[in-house]
N, C-alpha and C positions, 0 to 999 in steps of 0.2 A: 728521376722520372720513372714511374711504373708503366709498363706497357704489356698488353696481351693481345692475342689474335684469335679470332673465330673464323674458321673456314676449312674446307668449302661448305657452304650452307645454301639452302634455297631461301631466297629473301623476298619478303613482302615489305616494301619500303615505306608504307604508310599512305601512299598516293595512288600508285599504279594498281590496276585491278588484276594484274597477273604477277606471277612469281618471276623473279630474276634468278636464273640458274647458276649454280657454282660460283657463288659470291663469297667475299671475305670482308671482315670488318676489323680494323685495327683500333684498339682502345688505348689511349694514353691519358693518365691522370684523370680517369673518370669520364673522358669525353671521346667522341668518335674522331679519330685523327685521319682515318682514310676508310673508304668503302668503295668496292668495285669488284671486277672480275678476279676471282682467286688466282687465275693463271698470271695475272699482271700485278700481283701484290708487290709493294715496294720492299726494298731491303729491310726497312725497319720492321716490317711484318715478319720476315724470316728470323729476325733477331729477338722478337718479342716472345713472351711465354705463350706457348700453344695451348689453347683451351680445348682439350680433347673431350668432346661431348658425344653421347650416343644420338641425341636428337638432332635433326637436320633442317628444321624449318624455323626461320628467324623472323620475328616481327618487332616493331617498336613496342615499348611498354604500353599497356592498355590504360585507359581512363575510366573512372566512374565519376560522372559529373554531378551526381546528386546523392549525397550521403549525410547521415547524422551520426557522427562518430561517438557522441556521448551516450547514445542509446543502443541497446543490445538487440532490440527486436522482441522484447517481452510483450505478452498480450495486452498489458495495461501500459500504454505509451505515456499517459499522463502521470502515472505513478513514477515511472522511470525519470521523468523530467524534474521530479522534486528531489533528486539525489544532490548531495553536496558537490561543490566544484572539485575538491581534491579526489573524491571517489569517481566522479565523471571523467576526470583527466586520466586516471588509471585505466578505466574502461576504454577511453579513446585511444590510448597508446596500444592496448591489446588489439582493438578493432582495426587500427591502422596496419598493424603487422599482418593481420589476416588478409587484408587487401593485397599487400605486397606479395605474399606467398601465392596468391591466386594469379599473379601476372599483372596486376594493376599497380602501376608505378606512380600514378597521379590520381588524387581524389579531390573533389571540390565539396567542402562541407557547407551545407545550406541552412545552418541554424542549429544551435545547441544550448548548453547550459552556460550562462555567463559568456566569458570570452576564453573558455577553456581551449578551443581548437587553435586559437592564435598561439598559445603557449606550446601546444603539442607540435604545431608546425615549426616553431622556433627550435624545439628540442630535437626534432628530426633533422632540420637543416644544420644544427650544430653537432650532429652525430652523437648526441647524448643517448638517443634510442634509435633503433632501426625502424624504417617505415617508408611508405611512398611519399612523394611530394604532396603536401597538404595545402590546398588553397582555401584559407579560412574565411568565414563570413561573420563570425561572431553570432549575433542573433538575427533572425529574420525580422522584418518590419510589417506589422499588421495594424489595423485600426483598433480603437478601443473595443474590446469584446470580440474581436475578429478571430478567425482560425489561428490557433497556435498561441494565443495571448497567455495562456497558463502553462505553456511548456517551452517552446523553442523560439518564441518571437517577443519583441518589445512592442509596446503600443505607441502609436503616433497618429495624429489627426491633422488634416489641413496641409496645404502645400508647404508651408514653413515648417510644420512639425515633421513632415517627411524629410525635408532637407536636413533638419537638425539631427534626426535619427541616423541618416546616412553618415553625417559627419562624426557622430559618436562611434559608429562602427569602424570608420576609418581610423579614428584616433586610437582605437583599441587593437588595431593591427589587421583589420579585414582587407582581403584582396579580391573580394567579390561581394555583391550585395543582393540578397533575396528579398522580394516583397510579396505579400500575400494578397492576390488580386481577386480571389473568390473564396467561398467556403471550402471545407475539406472533409475527407472521410472520417477523420478522428474528432471532428467538432460536433457536439451533440445538438447544437442549435442552428448554425448557419448552413443553409442548403448548398449543394454543389454549384448551382447556377447563380448564387448570390454574388453580384459584382460589388466587392467591398470597397475598392479604392476608386475615387473619382478620376476623370481624365486629368484634371489639374494636379491632383496628388501624384499620379503616375508620372506626369511630365516633369514635375519638380524632382522626384526621386531619380528618374533617368538622367536628367540634366546634371544633377549633383554627382551621381556615380560616375558618369562619363567625364565630368570635369576632373575627377581624381584619377582617371585612366583605368578604371576597373569595370568589368562586365556586371550587368544587373539582370537577374532572373526573376520571372514571375511565376509563383505557384498559381496555376489557373486550371481548374477543371471545366467550369462553365464557359460558354462561348462569348457572352457579353464581356466578362472580365478579361478573357484572353484577347479579344479584339481591341479593347481599350489599351491593354498593355502593348500590343503590337503597334497600334497607332502612336503610342507615346515614344516608341523607339527602343523597346525592351530587347535584350540580346537573345533571350531564350524563353520559350513557354514550357514550363515544367508540368508534366502530366498531359494537359491538352485533351482531356478525355472526351469532351463534348464539343470540340471545335467544328465549325461549319465549313462548307466549301468556300464561302466568302472570306472567312478568316484565314483559311489555308492559302488562298490566292494572295492575300495581303502578306502573309509570312514569306511566301516565295518571292514576291516582288521586293520585299525589304530585307531579305537575307536573314530573317529570324530563324533561330534553331528550334527544333522540337526535341525535347528530352522526355520520352514517353513513360518511363518508369513502369513498364509492364509488370515487373516483379512485385511491386507494391500491391497492384490489383490482384495478381494471381495468388499471392500468399494469404491475403485476407480471405478470399473466396474459398481457398483450400482448407481453411481452419474455421469454418462457419460455426462450429459448436464451442469455440474458445474465445470469441470476441463479443463485445456488447451488441445488442440487437440493432441499434442505430448504425453501428459500423458495418454490420453485415448487410443491412438494407441498402446502404450507399454503395457497398462493394458490388452487390448484384446489379445495382442501377448502372454502375460505371462499366462493367467488364465488356459487355457486347458493344456498347457505344465507343469505348476506348479503342477497340480493334478497328471499328469502322473509321474512326478519326485518324488512326495511324495509317491505315491503307489509303485514305484520302490524301494525307500529307505526302505519303510515299509516291503516289501517282503524280502529284503536282510537282515533284522535284524539290520539296522542302528539305533543307539540310537537317540531318539528324545527328545527335550525339548520344552516347550511351550514358545512362544514369539509372540507378536502381531504387532510390529512396531508402537505402539500407538504414536500419535502425527502427523502422516502422514495424508493426506487429508481424512476427514470424519471418521478417525479411532480413536475412543474415548478412553481416559484413563479409566481403570477399567473394560475393556472388555476381560481380560484374560480368564474368564470362557466361553465367547462366542467363543474364539479361540479353546478351548477344544471341544466344540460342533462341530465346523467345522472340527476338526481333526477326530472326530468320524464319521461325515458325509462322509469324504473321506476314510473311511475304517479302521480306527484304533479302536480296541476293547476298550470299556470304561475302563477296568482295566489298560491297557497300557497308555491310555490318562492320568489317574490319576498318574501313575508313572512318565510320562513325565512332569507333572506339579509339582512334589514334589521331590522325591529322585534323579531322573535323572537330574533335573534342579539344584538341590543343588550340585551335583557332577560337573556339567559343570561350575558353578560359584565358585567352590572351597570353599563352605561353608557347606559341608556335616557334618563337626564336630559340627556345630552350629544349623542346622535346616534341614528340608526336610523329616524327619521321626519322629515318636512318640517313643522316646527312652529316658531313664533316662539320665539326664545331659544336654539335649538339651533345647534350648529356647522353652517356651510354646507358639509356633506359631501354632494355631489350628483353625479349622473351623467346626461349627456344621450346619448340614442340616436336614431338615424335611424328605426328601426322600433319597433313596439309590442311590448314583451316580455310583456305580458299575453296577446297573441294568439299569439305564437310566442316562447317563451323563448330561442330561439337568437339573438334580437336582442341579448342581453347579451354575446355574443361579439365585438361590434363597438362598443365605447364610442367615441363621438365626442369628448366633452369630459368631463373629470373635475375636480370642484372639491373641494379639501381645505381646510377652514377658509376658504373663499372664494377661495383661490388657484387659478388656472386651469392645468390640465395637459392636453396632448393625449392622447387615448386611444390605446390600442394594441390591434389585433386579437388575440384569444386563440385559442391552439391551432394 
């Protein structure tokens, strides 16, 4: 049995909104064997390898709940989606490692090329390559001709068609299901407020995903599509750029998560001269409304989880911490941002028994920082050391 000990450190445990002072964490065979006051560390901690680190602020490993590992963030997203599966797999492995070095120890992939991410997840779990925990979704599910049909989504129509598509993704190894409930920025024809899936189609997809015990996410910019998804029992609204007060209240009542993907909006608007005109027009349409929707959801007490939409134009992998800074800039207090990146995200992804907090029995997915992220969330941009299942990796500055 291999064991190591971190302490004394200032600890954010994933739930509390304050730091616990002078704490210690004992790691045995990749899991947290003990956590508590450093002064009360058990004998096993004194006998373990002491991990001497300069950084003194410890958090659970971070999450990015919305990525597309097969894509690099090139200006032409649709061209990237035409790459071969072997080439896409190589890019996905590299992009996964970028997330890990940023302090992100779990990512949820919400659609890619074929079923590449299921194989990448398996390779990481089997220690063939290093990377964060990957929660794969295979391909997203869209209507015929809907957003994503020519890139990261498979087409399906009608309640039975949606059920069959969910089953196909599960057969291929998916551990999460994304559906496309509205138009998107990168679709030349479907408007952002186009509600693409009927209530019956959404209900069938949600029921099927939940029967398999996996979460289901809805890509939804427009309010009508988002509200239909929430009414159907969706677990998270991705983007939610144009959601109304009525939809926000419904999300709060039903416990629906909001994954705002601020970075996807910001990066497109910041590169206006390098994207297609229709993408830029939609980007400008979204930005101000998306902030208002985020603030509306925040005031209502809707649960948030961090997600970047990494892989969309100019939206680099490994920038989950930058999304956290943007959430703070849009009014979320730093402690809530940290909760959104850890325990909330773990609950959304249904891996809360495995990670998301610093507790005995959970995987030793941890990040050490030199500065206190609860005082200034920008501290997360400079991870010093990252632990994934107890294995130590050097952090890499973000942005």
